C-alpha positions in Angstrom: 67.5 283.0 230.6 70.4 281.7 232.6 71.7 278.1 232.6 70.3 277.6 236.1 66.9 278.9 235.1 66.7 276.6 232.1 67.9 273.6 234.2 65.2 274.3 236.8 62.5 274.7 234.0 63.6 271.4 232.4 63.4 269.7 235.8 59.9 271.1 236.5 58.7 269.9 233.0 59.5 266.3 233.8 56.4 264.2 234.4 56.7 262.2 237.7 54.7 259.4 236.0 57.4 259.1 233.3 60.5 259.5 235.5 62.3 256.4 236.8 65.2 256.5 239.3 68.5 255.0 238.2 67.8 251.9 240.4 64.3 251.5 238.9 65.8 251.7 235.4 68.3 249.0 236.4 65.4 246.7 237.5 63.3 247.5 234.4 66.2 246.7 232.0 66.0 243.0 233.2 62.5 242.6 231.8 61.9 241.8 228.2 58.6 240.6 226.6 57.8 237.2 228.1 60.3 237.4 230.9 59.1 236.8 234.5 61.4 237.2 237.5 61.1 236.9 241.2 62.5 239.5 243.5 65.3 237.2 244.4 66.2 236.6 240.8 66.2 240.4 240.2 68.5 240.8 243.2 71.0 238.3 241.8 70.9 239.5 238.2 71.1 243.2 239.1 73.6 242.6 241.9 71.5 244.6 244.3 70.7 243.8 247.9 67.2 242.3 248.3 66.0 245.2 250.5 66.9 247.6 247.7 65.1 245.4 245.1 61.9 245.2 247.2 61.7 249.0 247.5 62.2 249.5 243.7 59.7 246.7 242.8 57.1 248.2 245.2 57.3 251.6 243.5 57.2 250.0 240.0 54.2 248.0 241.0 52.4 251.1 242.3 53.2 253.0 239.1 51.9 250.1 236.9 55.3 249.4 235.3 55.4 245.9 236.7 52.7 243.4 237.7 52.7 240.2 239.8 51.8 237.2 237.7 52.2 233.6 238.9 54.9 232.1 241.1 57.8 229.8 241.2 59.2 227.4 243.8 62.6 228.4 245.0 64.9 225.4 244.4 66.8 226.0 247.7 64.1 227.1 250.2 61.2 225.2 248.5 59.0 228.3 249.1 56.8 230.1 246.6 58.1 233.3 245.1 55.9 235.7 243.3 56.9 236.4 239.7 57.0 239.9 238.2 56.7 240.9 234.6 55.9 243.9 232.5 52.1 244.4 232.1 50.8 242.8 228.9 48.5 244.9 226.7 44.8 244.1 226.8 44.5 241.8 223.8 40.7 242.3 223.6 41.4 245.8 222.2 43.3 244.2 219.3 40.1 242.6 217.9 37.1 244.6 216.6 33.7 244.0 218.2 31.6 241.3 216.6 34.5 239.5 214.9 33.9 235.7 215.0 36.1 232.9 213.9 
């Protein structure tokens, strides 16, 4: 098998659900457990234009990698901004059925 054939085979084996573009990875690196950021905050921290951030965030929301949770008031514009975070695991699954305190 030639190098180009193995490269093509490796590319085809990638799962689209697991693949993140370099810009999506840059956005995801900003999120740690418990961290919520607005699109504007992502734009500032990642040093990306807001239009680039919005496209990446939309694709990450569609893939279930991020979720919208809450809002903050922008200190300059006084407008509400949706906050984004990594989805939290369903905590109900952590406790067995019928367990009472």
